[in-house]
N, C-alpha and C positions, 0 to 999 in steps of 0.2 A: 504494500500500500504506500502511496506517496505521502510524504509528511506535510507538504503544503502545496496549494494550488492558487493561482490567480483567477479571480472571477471577473469576467468581462461580458459585454453585450455586443453581439454582431448581428445586424439585421433583425433585431428584436429577439434573438435567441440567447439565452444565458449559456455561456461556455466557461469551461475551466481549462487552464493550461498548467502543466507541471511547473512549479516555480523554479525547479532546478535548471530548466533550459532557458530561463529568462535572464537577460543581462541587465535590463533596466526598463522602467516605464517613464516615458517622456511626453512632453507637449511639443507638437510640431507647429511652428508658426509660419514658416516659409518653405514651401515645397516647390522646387523648380521642375516643370514638366520635362520629360525626355521624349524627343521626337521618335515616332515609330515604335515606341515601347508597347508591350502587350497591354491589353485593356485593364488588367488588374494592377499594373504598375502605375502609380500616381506620378512618380518622379523621384527626385533625390533631394535630400535635406542634410544640412550640416548640423550635427548634434555633438556637443562636447568635442569639437575639433575633429570630428570624423564624419565622412560622407556615408550616408545610409541610403539604400534603395527603399523607397516607401511603397508599401503594398496595401491596397484597399482590401481588407479582409473579406467584406461581403462579396465584392466582385471576384476575388480569388476563389471563393467557394462556389462561384458560378451563379450567384444571385444578381438580380437586376438592381437591387438596392445598393446605395453607396454609403460608405461610412460617413457619419454626420459630425463626428467630433474631431478634436485636435489631438486626442490621446493616442499613443502608440506604444506597442510592446516591442522592445528591441530583442531580437533573436540572432544568435550567431549560427549560421548554417554553412558548413564547409569552409570556414575561414572568412566568410563574407557576412557583414552585418546588415540586417534588414529591420525596418520599422514597420510593424504590422498595425495599420491604423484600424481602430475599432470605434464603436459608437460611445462606449462608456467603460470605465474600469471601476469595480467596486473596491475590492481589497484582496489581500492574500489571507487565506484561511486554511485550517486543517480540515480535510474531508471527514465526513461523519461515518464513512464506511468504505468498503472496497469498490473497485471499478466493477460495474455491472453491465451485462449485455443490454442491448436496446430492448425496451418494452414498448409496444405500440408503434405508431407511424413516425418515421423521421425521413425526410427527403433523401434521395440518392446523393445529392450534393453534399449533405452533411455526413452521410455514411462514408463518403470517399475520404474525408479528413478526420473522422472520429475514431476514437479508441473504444468508447462506450459511454456510459453515463455514470455520474458520481453524485452522491448526496453531500450537500454542503449546508452550512447554516443559512444560505440563501434559498435553499431548495435544490432540486435535482438540476444538474447542468450537463451539457454535452462535453465530455472530455475530448479535446481535440489535439491532434499532433500538428504543431505549428509548421514543421518542415513540409508537411503535405499541403498546408494552406499556401505557403510561399510558392509552391510549384505552379499554382494557378488552377483555373477551372477545368474539370473534365467534362462537365455538362453545363448547359446554359438553360435555366428554368425561369419562367416568369415569376 
């Protein structure tokens, strides 16, 4: 069982990310667009003297919604740093139990990036693998 998870909101869905893979949580104030980048790549931003590729989490999951906030989760993937822009970030909490398989309906887009569900003090959340989110959408759903 993970000791801590970060709770965030992506396109109205409560998600959890293993805190061990998170480098930082930041506010993005200026993002410079990158011409011809994939649709889920918003652009690049300088944070703490480092350039990060900024990914729209909702678009990366293949949803038409776009992240509405300035909050981002910094992830290191393969030696490259990415800022995963989300709608909101709640806090880092201890899960209330083990990772569970999905019960009920969850869209294929979420299944492509999810590990399972996890109970938290905020309620159940989709536990996602941020490396799979960074890769971009497999499907595009309305």
